[in-house]
N, C-alpha and C positions, 0 to 999 in steps of 0.2 A: 492869822493870827491861828494859833496852836488851840484847838478845843476837844473837847468830846462832847459827839451828838449823839443827843440819845433819840432813838426810835421807836414809836409805842402805839397802841390802839389809843381812844379816847377813852375807853374802858378798863384801861390799866393805868389811867391818870394819875390814880393813889399812890401807886406802888412808883411809879417812873418819877414822881414830883419829890417821892422820898429816896429814891437813888440819887439825884440830882442834889439833893441837899447834902445827901452824904460826900460826894463829890466836892461839893463846893467847899463844907467844911474842911476837906484835906486839904483846899490852894488848887482844886483845880479850875479850869473856864469850860462852861458847860453851855452847850447850845441845846433848848429845848422849847417845844411850843406849845400853842395853847392846844391844837387838836380840833380847829376848826376848819372847815373848808372856804379856803378864801380865791380859790380859783388858781389860775395860769403865773400870775404876779408872785401871789405865795408861793407857789409851785418854784418859780425862779430863785426864790429868796431860798429856799430848802437847799437848793441845786448847788448854788454860792455855797452855803451854809456845809455840806457833805464835801464839796470839793476843798475845804481850808481845813475841816478836821484830821485831827492827827488819831483820833479812834473814834470807833464807830460802835455803840452799843445797842443792840433789838432788843426788845424785848419780849421773847418769845407767848403765845397761847393763842386759842381756835380764836378770838375776836381779831387780835391783830395779825392772824393768817390770811383772815376776809379783808383786812381794809386793801382798799387801794395804793392808798398813800403809802403805807409801810410795805407794800410790795415794790412799789416804786421806788423808796429810799432804800433797801435790803440791795436791788439789782442796780443803783444807781451805784452805791458804795461796793458793791461785786466788780462792776464792770470798772472802777476807778482803782481798782485793788487796794482798798482801804482796808486797814486792819481791823478786824470784825471779832464783838466780842456777843453770843449769842447767852441770852437769859432766859430758861426757861421758868416761866412762871405759871403758868396752868395747861392741864394736855399732855399731852407726850409726842413724840416726834415721829415715831411709827406710823399713827394714825391720821397724821396731819398731812393732806396732797402738797400745803406749800411748805413748812418746815422739815419734812422729811429732808430737805437739801443740807440741813444740816446733822444729819443721822451719823457722819462719818465725821462731824466736827468738833472741833473741842467748844464747849459748853459748860454752864456750870447750873445747877439744878438752884431755881430758889424760889421751888415752889411752895405756898403757904407765906408767901409774903417777905421770906428775908432775904435779907441783905446778902450779897456774893462775898464769895472765902474771900480771905487775905492776900490768896495770890492773884484775884484776879486786878486788887486795886495795886500791887505788886506790877505788875503787867501793863496796866494802864501807864501807871509811872516812868516808864520805861520810855514810853512813845509822848506823852504830852510832859509839856515844862507844867508845874507847881508854881504860883506864884510864893516866894520865903513865909509872906506872911498870908494864912488863909483870909481868903473874903469872902460876899455875897455875890460877885457879879455873877450875871449869868449872860452869856454870851448869844443873845439871840435877836434875829431883826424883826422883833414883830412890829404890825399895824399898828396904830392907833386903836383900834377897837376891841384890841386883844392886851390883856396884860397880865404879869404872873404876881403870886402872891411871894412876902416876902420869904424864904425860907425860916422854918422854925429848929430846925434840929442841929446839932455840932457845931454850936457855935465857940470852934477853937480860938485859941489863942497861939499853940505852936502847932507847925508844919507836923508831919510823919516822923518819924525820927528815918534817918535817912538809911538806905538798905547794906549800904558798908561803910569801913570806915574811909574817910576820904585818902584817897589817894594821891602824893607828892607829885604826881606825872599832871600835866595839863593834855587834857584830851587832844589831838587833831582832829580839826575841822573836815572830816574825809568827803564830807557834801560836797564838799569846792571841789571835789573829783570823781567821787563816784555820786551814780544814782542812788536814791532810796531800794531797799535799807537799809540802812547803816546804822548805827550807832553801837559807841561803847561802855562797856560794863569795869565798871571800878571793882579789881578784884585784891583785897588788903594783903599786909603781909600774912604769912602763915608757915602752917607746915602740910606735909601732905603723907601718905607712905604708899609706898608703890609695891603690887604683888611679884614675889620671883614668877621668874616666865620659864616656860621649858624651851626646847628648842634652840638653845643662844642666846634670848635675848637678853635684853640690859636688867643690872640685877635690880632687884626691891630694895626696900629702905626707907628710912623716913630723911623726909629734904626739907630743908628752910625756904620757904619761896618768899621773894622781897614783892611788895606791893605792884602790880602792871595793871594795864587795858587792856580786854579781851574784848574781839568783837560778840557783839548780839546776836548775830548769824552768820552763817555759813557765806563765802562768797557766791553770786547769782551769777546768772546768767547773763545781764542787761550789765551787771558791772564788768564782768567779765569782758565782754564786748568792748567797753571802753579800752581798754588793755590790748586787745586784739587790735583796734584802732592805731590807738597813740600810742604803744609802747612796743606790740610783737614783732614789727617789723625791724627793730633794732636791736642787735645782736651784744650788745654792751649788756644787755643785762644779766646776761647769761656767762659774761666773761669771771664769775668771783672762781670759778675750776675750770681746769682742763677737761675735762669730763661732761660738766654741762656744757661748753662750750662746743665739745665733741657732740654732744646731745643734737645740739640748736642747727649744727650744719648738716647733719640728716635729717633734720623734719624741715619739708619743702609748707608745709601749714599746721596749725592746730587743725585738731580733730573736731569735731561737730561736738558739740556736750552729749551725755546720753542722755538728758533731759530735756523737755520742750515747754518752753515759758520764760517769758522773761525772770518772773520771780523763785524760780526754781534753782535749787543747788546747782552750782557749774559743776559738771564732773568731766571723766576723760580726761584730767589733767594727771599730768607728770609731777613727781616731787620738783625736778627741774624746774618747770615752767611754774611753781607755786611760789618759788623761791623767788624765781625773776619779776615775777608783779608784786612780789614783796618790794622788791629791790626798787622798780619801778614807782610805788606807790609813794614810798619813804622819800626820793627824789622829785616827784610831782608836787608834793605838798610842802617842799624845802625845807624838812626837818631840822633842827638844831638842838644836839643832845639828846634826840630820842631816835628811834629804829623801828622800823613795821618789820614786821618778822613773824613767819611762820610760830606756833604756840611753843615749847616744849611740852613733852609728856607729864612733864611732872606740873608747867602751868596749865596745860589742860585739865588736868585729874582735877586740880586744888578748885578750878574755874565750875567745874561740871560739880564738885562733889561738896565743897566747902571742909567747914569745919568736922562735920560728926560723922567722915566715912562713909557716910551712907552711901548704899546701892545703885542707887538711881536720883538724878540732880532732883526730885521730887521727897524721895524717902526710901525705904527699905522694900517697899512692896509693888512689884510691879504692876503697873496697868494700862491695857489696849490704848485708851483715849489720851494719854499722856505721848505718845510716842510713833513713830511710824515703823514696826517692827513684822517679823515672819508673821508673830501672830495679831497683828490687826488684820490681814488679810487684804488688803491693798493691790500686792506685787507690784509697785512700784512707786519712787520718788513722788515727794509731797511737795508745796512752797512753803518756804522757809518760814514763812508766818501762820503756818494751819496750829500749831500746838503750842499755845502761849501757857496753859497750866503745866508744862513740861520743863518750865523753868528753873533753872539751874537755884540755888542760892543767891547768885549773883546777876540774878536775872539774866543768863546765855539762854537763850531759844535753840531747840532741834538739836543738841548735845549729845543726844544719843538716840541712836537710829536713824532711818533717811538714808545717808551717806555718812559712810566713814570719813574722818579728817586724817591728811597730813599731820606730823610733827617733826619737828625739827630733827629730835636726836635721830642719831646712827644705831641701829638695832644689832646687838653684842656688845658696842663698846660705850655706847650714852654718850658718845662723843656729839659735842652741838655745834662742829664745825662742819662748813657746809661743804668741804672740799671731799670728794671720792666718789665714787661708784657703790659702796655698800647698801642694802636695805638702808629702810629708812622707818619710823614707828608710826602707826594708824590706829586711831582710838575711835569709839562712839558706836561701832557698829553700822545696820543700814536696815532698807525696807526689807531684805533677803536675809537679816542676820534672826537668832530667835535671841529671846532674854537674857539669856545668860552672856552671850555675845555681846548683849549691849550696855553689861553693867558698867559705873565708872572708873572700874579698876582692871576690866577688861584691857589686856594690849597683846598686841600685834602686829606685824610689817610688810611691807610689801617694797618691791626694789624700786630706786629713782626714777627710771625710766617706764613707769608702771604708767598707761593711760587705761583705767578702769571707770565703767559707769557707774559704779557703789562708791566710790572714792572723789571727795573735795576737799575743800579746807576751808580756813576761818584763819583769820590775823590776830598778831597781840601787838601791843604797841608797849616798848620796854627803854629804857634809859639804853642809850648808845655799848654798845660794847666793840670790841675786836676780835672775838671769837668764830665772827662767822666774816 
């Protein structure tokens, strides 16, 4: 069962239960214990709960930093690569020997006992299913000697409003073919305005975009490894153009990724290979009337920007804690789940910074045919791009045979079309 696991110190019990109440009122299942030392039997119950959770929330304070239980829980969640949401309740990260691990992580400042911002609940909602009718269930494997009081707050009768207008597309179950993390974000129909570009790029202007689905994260190393094992040996996935077939014949093997780690964005992927991956995944999922493909520039920008024309997915002001760019000072790529507060209006993560992302459009003509050898659009900037280059509206391109350590990709799902 998917649920939110809350890790906290006994001295922060009041805040943890208040947070649990709010999550419960919004329809989430929550795992929270009464923080009494029940020994190793209880620890085994905690291990099961962390393994089963889809979101791990840790309440940070000097007390929880000293708690051996909290330290063990955080370490286990890290080892299991659980999406983690740190909440800073007391103290600061710099002076803490333990919480310093989150100095560069994305965390919410809840000092003073305030609830997390709306973005926190939106991000959790993308990972953890909510009940249609919010309830009062707590998913907790409590021993008979421990009890939880009934929640007192947020006796909601209606679910939180949907983040997007429902899409007419039925999301394919990609996790049947690829490992986590993968989720679809629904992007409703709407307008997007592209900037004009210097140097012979595609024209700018206003475009009307039908509803579509876009991957929440860039494709990871582990996900691409599935394609390398099951799809890459078969040249049929490159038979969409003479140029792609010629490319595939000349490549003895795929390049190793420019990043290390299962949850890192896959890089050193030629545009030709990214399209082949999309064709393989569409066939693997046996889609009818739908197609998985690279996003067009217009789709990518609408998913990143929403209706407001904002500079960055979160707003108009750049913040180093929301994306991995040159200003962050990391100098390397980071896991695709690193920056939840950098999510776009439709809950896409990592859409600016970290790695550039291939788009479908041919540079200069705006064609979305997958034939030809002309340069193709890239979007979003990377870890060595400055904030200006990581704007939602920034447009650039590279040649389709380029295998760069700073270019990756994500996919969209659209109604089937014959342009490709």
